[in-house]
C-alpha positions in Angstrom: 31.6 9.6 -15.8 31.0 10.0 -12.3 29.5 13.5 -12.6 26.8 12.1 -14.9 25.9 8.8 -13.1 25.0 10.2 -9.5 21.5 12.2 -9.9 20.2 9.7 -13.0 20.7 6.6 -10.8 18.9 8.3 -8.0 16.1 9.2 -10.3 16.3 5.8 -12.1 16.0 4.0 -8.6 13.1 6.0 -7.6 11.1 5.9 -10.8 11.6 1.9 -10.7 10.4 1.8 -7.1 7.4 3.9 -7.9 6.2 2.0 -10.6 6.6 -1.1 -9.1 4.8 0.2 -5.8 2.1 1.3 -8.0 1.3 -1.7 -9.7 1.2 -3.6 -6.5 -1.1 -1.0 -4.9 -3.4 -1.6 -8.3 -3.4 -5.1 -8.5 -0.6 -6.9 -6.4 0.1 -7.6 -2.8 -0.7 -5.1 -0.3 2.4 -5.8 2.0 4.7 -5.4 -1.3 2.9 -1.9 -1.9 3.3 -0.8 1.3 7.0 -1.7 1.6 7.1 0.4 -1.7 5.7 3.3 0.0 8.4 3.2 2.6 11.2 3.1 0.3 9.9 5.6 -2.4 9.8 8.0 0.6 13.2 7.5 1.5 14.3 7.6 -2.3 12.7 10.9 -2.5 14.5 12.1 0.5 17.7 11.2 -1.3 16.7 12.9 -4.4 16.1 16.1 -2.8 19.3 15.8 -1.0 21.3 14.9 -4.4 19.7 18.0 -5.8 20.7 20.3 -3.1 24.2 18.9 -3.5 24.2 18.8 -7.2 23.2 22.3 -7.9 24.8 24.4 -4.8 28.2 25.0 -3.8 31.3 24.2 -6.0 30.2 21.9 -8.7 34.0 20.7 -9.1 34.2 19.8 -5.3 35.6 15.9 -5.2 33.7 15.6 -1.9 30.5 16.9 -3.7 30.8 14.3 -6.4 31.7 11.2 -3.5 28.7 12.4 -1.8 26.7 12.0 -5.0 28.0 8.5 -5.5 27.3 7.5 -2.3 23.5 8.7 -2.3 23.1 6.9 -5.7 24.8 3.7 -4.2 22.3 3.9 -1.4 19.4 4.4 -4.1 20.5 1.4 -6.1 20.4 -0.8 -3.0 16.9 0.3 -1.7 15.8 -0.3 -5.5 17.2 -3.9 -5.2 15.5 -4.2 -1.6 12.2 -3.7 -3.7 12.6 -5.9 -6.2 13.6 -8.4 -3.5 10.4 -7.7 -1.7 8.5 -7.9 -4.9 9.9 -11.4 -5.6 9.4 -12.8 -2.2 5.9 -11.6 -2.3 5.0 -13.3 -5.1 6.6 -16.7 -4.6 5.4 -16.7 -1.0 3.1 -19.7 -1.6 6.0 -22.1 -2.2 7.7 -21.1 1.4 4.5 -21.4 2.8 4.4 -24.8 1.6 7.7 -25.9 3.4 6.6 -24.1 6.4 3.4 -25.8 6.7 4.7 -29.2 6.3 6.7 -28.6 9.6 3.0 -28.3 11.4 3.2 -30.5 14.5 0.6 -32.7 14.6 1.0 -36.0 15.8 1.8 -39.0 13.5 -1.6 -40.6 13.3 -2.9 -37.4 11.7 -2.3 -38.1 7.8 -2.0 -35.7 4.9 -4.8 -35.7 2.6 -5.8 -34.1 -0.6 -6.8 -30.7 -0.4 -9.4 -30.8 -3.4 -12.6 -30.9 -1.1 -11.0 -28.9 2.1 -13.3 -26.3 3.5 -10.8 -23.4 2.6 -11.8 -20.0 3.6 -9.0 -17.8 2.4 -8.5 -19.1 -1.0 -9.0 -15.7 -2.6 -6.1 -14.2 -0.9 -2.9 -13.8 -2.7 -0.1 -16.4 -2.5 -2.2 -18.7 -0.6 -1.3 -22.6 0.2 -3.2 -25.1 2.1 -2.4 -28.5 3.8 -5.3 -30.9 5.1 -4.8 -33.8 7.6 -7.2 -36.5 8.3 -8.1 -36.7 12.0 -8.1 -40.1 13.5 -11.7 -41.3 15.1 -12.1 -40.3 18.6 -9.6 -37.7 18.8 -9.9 -34.3 20.5 -9.1 -32.6 16.9 -9.8 -29.1 18.1 -7.3 -29.7 21.4 -4.5 -31.2 19.0 -5.2 -28.4 16.5 -4.9 -25.3 18.8 -1.9 -27.0 20.5 -0.2 -27.6 17.3 -0.7 -24.0 16.2 0.3 -22.1 19.2 3.7 -24.0 19.0 4.0 -23.4 15.2 2.5 -19.9 14.5 3.9 -16.7 16.0 1.1 -14.8 18.3 -1.3 -13.3 18.9 -3.8 -15.4 18.6 -7.6 -15.2 18.0 -9.8 -18.6 18.5 -13.1 -18.7 17.6 -15.8 -21.2 16.6 -17.5 -20.9 13.2 -20.1 -22.9 11.6 -19.7 -25.7 13.9 -15.8 -25.8 13.7 -12.9 -24.3 16.1 -10.7 -21.9 14.2 -7.3 -20.3 15.7 -5.4 -17.5 13.6 -2.3 -15.5 13.6 -2.9 -12.6 11.4 -1.0 -9.7 12.8 1.9 -10.2 10.7 2.4 -9.9 6.8 2.2 -13.8 6.7 -1.1 -15.0 7.8 -2.2 -18.3 9.2 -5.5 -20.0 10.1 -6.3 -23.7 10.8 -9.5 -25.2 11.7 -11.2 -28.2 12.2 -14.0 -29.0 9.7 -17.6 -29.0 10.8 -17.8 -33.1 11.0 -14.5 -33.0 12.9 -13.2 -35.3 10.1 -10.2 -33.0 8.9 -7.8 -30.0 10.0 -7.0 -27.4 7.3 -4.2 -25.2 7.8 -3.8 -22.2 5.3 -1.1 -19.5 4.8 -1.6 -16.4 2.8 -0.1 -12.8 2.2 -2.5 -9.5 2.8 -4.2 -8.7 -0.8 -4.3 -5.4 -2.3 -6.8 -2.9 -0.7 
């Protein structure tokens, strides 16, 4: 039984990760596809080592069988990591919502409906939006920029587009952007994952 499971488990794990990675590259999330590429490369190295171990030397050696079992165990763990990465990628919007609820705006900024918000990144996968109404007379750009710098991870990029101020943090897999509407009445915060290329 030990003899039969080592190499087949490695092959199965490699094929599983390859199929999920290709599917994500075609119609899924680029971040998950990139993870799949790295894991597939590691699994191919494991498969090569397993083939060398399997077909060279004394085939009945306990050390050889143990090494194949260790390689099979590593391959199963890598396949499980790919499945976890895929699940986390496709359920990111829920996590984004929880994180966005902690955006540190002053209490006078009340959450409002997102239905009429100026949403800029909604075509990106796993996208979440929050909108706050700006109290009259407040410096919305200053408040928003300060809150975003406290909440998000650097590096930041700030710019003005269409009469509104914007700050982004998009170097990580989890992208974030906050902007003030052109009329200064609302702050929109968006988070999303990188889409498929």
